[in-house]
C-alpha positions as CSV (number, residue, x, y, z in Angstrom):
1,M,87.3,64.9,232.4
2,K,83.7,63.9,233.2
3,C,81.0,66.5,233.2
4,E,78.3,64.5,235.0
5,N,78.1,66.8,238.1
6,T,78.6,63.8,240.4
7,Y,81.6,64.4,242.6
8,S,84.3,61.8,242.1
9,K,86.2,59.9,244.7
10,G,89.2,62.1,244.1
11,I,87.5,65.5,244.6
12,S,85.4,64.1,247.5
13,R,88.6,63.3,249.4
14,F,89.5,67.0,249.3
15,Y,86.0,68.5,249.4
16,D,86.0,69.6,253.1
17,A,89.3,71.3,252.8
18,I,88.2,73.0,249.6
19,V,84.9,74.4,250.8
20,N,86.2,75.4,254.2
21,T,89.2,77.2,252.8
22,C,87.7,78.7,249.6
23,Y,83.9,79.0,249.9
24,Y,81.9,78.7,253.1
25,D,81.8,79.5,256.8
26,Y,79.4,76.8,257.9
27,T,79.0,78.1,261.5
28,T,77.7,81.4,260.1
29,I,75.5,79.6,257.5
30,A,73.9,77.5,260.2
31,L,73.2,80.5,262.5
32,D,71.7,82.4,259.6
33,L,69.5,79.5,258.6
34,K,68.4,79.2,262.2
35,K,67.0,82.7,262.0
36,I,65.2,81.8,258.8
37,F,63.8,78.4,259.8
38,G,62.8,79.3,263.3
39,E,60.5,76.6,264.6
40,R,60.6,74.7,261.3
41,I,62.5,71.6,262.6
42,D,62.3,68.9,259.9
43,L,64.7,69.9,257.1
44,L,65.7,68.4,253.8
45,E,69.1,69.3,252.5
46,I,69.3,69.1,248.7
47,G,72.9,68.2,247.9
48,I,74.0,67.4,251.4
49,G,77.5,66.6,250.2
50,T,79.8,65.7,253.1
51,G,77.4,67.0,255.7
52,L,79.2,70.1,256.8
53,A,76.0,72.3,257.0
54,A,73.9,69.5,258.3
55,E,76.3,68.8,261.2
56,K,76.0,72.4,262.4
57,L,72.2,72.4,262.1
58,I,71.8,69.1,264.0
59,H,73.9,70.6,266.8
60,L,71.4,73.4,266.9
61,G,68.5,71.0,267.3
62,Y,67.2,70.5,263.8
63,R,66.3,67.1,262.3
64,V,68.0,66.9,258.9
65,T,67.5,64.5,256.0
66,G,70.0,64.7,253.2
67,V,69.8,63.7,249.6
68,D,72.8,63.7,247.2
69,F,73.4,61.8,244.0
70,S,77.2,61.3,244.7
71,E,77.8,58.1,246.7
72,E,81.4,59.2,247.3
73,M,80.2,62.4,249.0
74,L,77.7,60.4,251.1
75,K,80.5,58.0,252.3
76,V,82.2,61.0,253.9
77,C,78.9,62.3,255.2
78,R,78.0,59.1,256.9
79,R,81.3,59.1,258.7
80,R,80.7,62.7,259.9
81,L,77.1,62.4,261.0
82,K,77.3,58.9,262.5
83,G,73.7,58.0,262.0
84,K,72.3,61.4,263.2
85,A,70.6,62.1,259.8
86,E,68.8,60.0,257.2
87,L,70.8,60.0,254.0
88,Y,69.7,59.0,250.5
89,C,71.7,58.6,247.3
90,S,69.3,60.0,244.8
91,D,68.8,62.8,242.3
92,I,66.3,65.3,243.8
93,K,63.9,64.9,240.9
94,D,63.7,61.1,241.6
95,F,63.9,61.2,245.4
96,V,61.1,59.2,247.1
97,A,60.5,60.8,250.5
98,T,59.0,58.8,253.4
99,K,57.8,61.9,255.2
100,K,57.1,65.6,254.7
101,F,59.4,68.4,255.6
102,D,59.0,71.9,257.0
103,A,61.7,73.3,254.8
104,A,64.2,72.4,252.1
105,F,67.5,74.1,251.5
106,S,70.4,74.1,249.1
107,I,73.9,75.4,249.9
108,G,75.5,75.5,246.4
109,G,73.6,72.2,245.6
110,A,70.8,71.6,243.2
111,W,70.0,75.3,242.9
112,Y,71.7,78.4,244.0
113,V,71.8,82.1,243.1
114,T,74.8,84.1,242.0
115,K,75.3,87.9,242.2
116,D,77.6,89.9,240.0
117,T,79.5,93.1,240.8
118,E,76.6,95.2,239.6
119,G,74.1,93.5,241.9
120,N,72.4,91.3,239.3
121,Y,71.1,88.0,240.4
122,K,70.9,84.7,238.4
123,L,69.6,81.3,239.3
124,L,71.8,78.3,238.5
125,S,70.7,74.7,238.3
126,Y,72.6,71.5,238.0
127,L,69.6,70.2,236.0
128,H,70.0,71.4,232.4
129,T,66.5,70.9,231.0
130,Q,63.2,72.5,231.7
131,S,61.5,69.2,232.1
132,D,64.0,68.0,234.7
133,N,63.7,71.2,236.7
134,I,60.0,71.0,236.7
135,K,60.1,67.3,237.8
136,A,62.4,68.2,240.7
137,L,60.3,71.2,241.8
138,K,57.1,69.2,241.6
139,N,58.8,66.6,243.8
140,I,59.8,69.1,246.4
141,L,56.3,70.6,246.3
142,R,54.9,67.1,247.2
143,I,57.2,66.6,250.1
144,L,57.0,70.0,251.8
145,K,54.4,70.7,254.4
146,E,51.8,73.4,254.0
147,N,53.6,76.8,253.9
148,G,56.9,75.0,253.5
149,V,59.9,77.1,252.5
150,V,62.8,76.6,250.1
151,V,66.1,78.4,250.7
152,A,69.0,78.7,248.3
153,S,72.4,80.2,249.1
154,I,73.8,83.2,247.2
155,Q,77.4,83.4,246.1
156,N,79.5,85.7,244.0
157,N,79.4,85.4,240.2
158,H,81.6,82.7,238.9
159,I,85.2,83.7,238.0
160,D,88.5,81.8,237.9
161,L,90.0,81.2,241.3
162,P,93.8,81.5,241.8
163,E,95.5,78.6,243.4
164,L,95.0,78.4,247.2
165,H,96.7,76.2,249.7
166,I,94.2,73.8,251.3
167,G,96.6,71.9,253.5
168,N,99.2,69.2,253.4
169,G,100.9,70.7,250.4
170,H,97.8,70.6,248.3
171,Y,96.6,73.5,246.2
172,Y,93.2,74.1,244.8
173,T,91.9,76.2,241.9
174,H,88.8,76.3,239.7
175,K,88.5,77.5,236.1
176,V,85.2,78.8,234.7
177,S,84.0,78.7,231.1
178,V,80.7,80.1,229.8
179,N,78.6,78.9,226.9
180,K,76.5,81.9,226.3
181,K,74.4,80.4,223.5
182,D,73.2,77.5,225.7
183,R,73.6,79.5,229.0
184,L,75.8,76.8,230.5
185,I,78.5,77.5,233.1
186,T,81.2,74.9,233.4
187,K,83.4,74.8,236.5
188,N,86.6,72.7,236.4
189,Y,87.9,71.9,239.9
190,I,91.5,71.0,240.2
191,V,93.7,69.9,243.1
192,K,97.5,69.8,242.7
193,K,100.4,68.7,244.8
194,G,103.6,70.2,243.3
195,N,103.2,69.9,239.5
196,K,101.0,66.9,239.7
197,T,97.2,67.0,239.4
198,V,95.8,64.6,242.1
199,A,92.1,65.3,241.6
200,E,90.0,66.9,238.9
201,Q,86.3,67.3,238.3
202,S,84.1,69.2,235.9
203,C,80.5,70.3,236.7
204,V,78.0,72.1,234.4
205,F,75.2,74.4,235.5
206,K,72.3,75.9,233.6
207,E,71.8,79.7,234.1
208,Y,68.5,81.5,234.3
209,E,67.8,85.2,234.6
210,V,65.9,86.1,237.8
211,R,63.6,88.2,235.5
212,E,62.6,85.0,233.7
213,V,61.8,83.3,237.0
214,N,59.8,86.2,238.3
215,E,57.8,86.4,235.1
216,V,56.8,82.8,235.5
217,L,55.9,83.4,239.1
218,R,53.7,86.3,238.3
219,K,52.1,84.4,235.5
220,H,50.9,81.8,237.9
221,G,49.8,84.2,240.7
222,F,52.9,84.0,242.9
223,S,55.0,86.9,244.2
224,T,58.7,87.2,243.3
225,I,61.8,85.8,244.8
226,Q,63.0,87.6,248.0
227,I,66.6,88.2,249.1
228,T,67.6,88.4,252.8
229,D,68.8,91.7,254.1
230,N,72.3,90.3,254.5
231,G,72.3,89.1,250.9
232,S,73.2,85.5,251.9
233,F,70.1,83.7,250.9
234,A,67.2,83.7,248.4
235,F,63.7,82.5,249.6
236,I,60.7,81.0,247.9
237,R,57.5,79.7,249.5
238,I,55.0,77.2,248.4
239,E,51.6,78.9,248.6
240,S,49.1,76.5,246.9
241,P,49.8,73.0,245.7
242,R,46.5,73.1,243.9
243,L,48.2,75.4,241.4
244,L,50.8,72.9,240.5
245,A,48.9,71.6,237.5
246,K,49.1,75.1,236.0
247,C,52.9,75.0,236.1
248,E,53.5,72.1,233.8
249,N,55.2,74.3,231.2
250,S,57.1,76.6,233.5
251,L,60.5,76.3,235.1
252,I,59.6,77.4,238.6
253,G,56.0,78.4,238.5
254,N,55.3,76.6,241.8
255,Y,57.7,78.8,243.8
256,S,56.8,82.1,245.5
257,S,58.4,84.7,247.8
258,F,59.2,84.3,251.5
259,D,57.7,86.8,253.9
260,I,58.0,85.5,257.5
261,P,59.1,88.3,260.0
262,S,62.4,86.7,261.0
263,L,64.3,87.8,257.9
264,L,67.9,88.6,258.6
């Protein structure tokens, strides 16, 4: 099983059924994001996948550009969006943008936040090294407009998922393993029909304590990460690109809190 974090053709074929059944309500997500983005119209989705969130946001009047490093996912996305969004096959750290954006967001994509049963938050990244995270964040900083915001979804802490029916006799499950020493979370995604495995994928994420993130933010003169009242999203805001040079040795020293009045 590959652990390259690039969704395979097999899993991409079932992706919509998996996330709609087991993970997300995209109508609710889009309406929540609308309250957050407000008049910010030009959006970049980091890890657009098959375009489920983008489709809802476009319907609400937003202009969406999507980046994803899985060509198989983008094939599905192109069929769904039918030219209504600019799509790029690229890693976010290497993405070359042709314009600037009002906001960027990630729904379980490049970065997301988890919350355990005790209310503790952690940041997860599909980039496993500090240098790659810094490169990606510097890139986002360059392509966001002044006072641009970055939004990340929050999901429950990773645990094994029992088999769930996702349609047409297919059943989905995921298994989670934790490497505490290296702080790596591995999720194995499995689709079965009867006793036969018809699709399988393994992805690995690096885990960071929010306390670590906040320490870096304070060190560089930024406020800490904010959580929406409904607990669905974490927010960070770019305050001063001029401080970027001071963040070379920090994971997310160029992020700060979000404080516009339209919080949920």
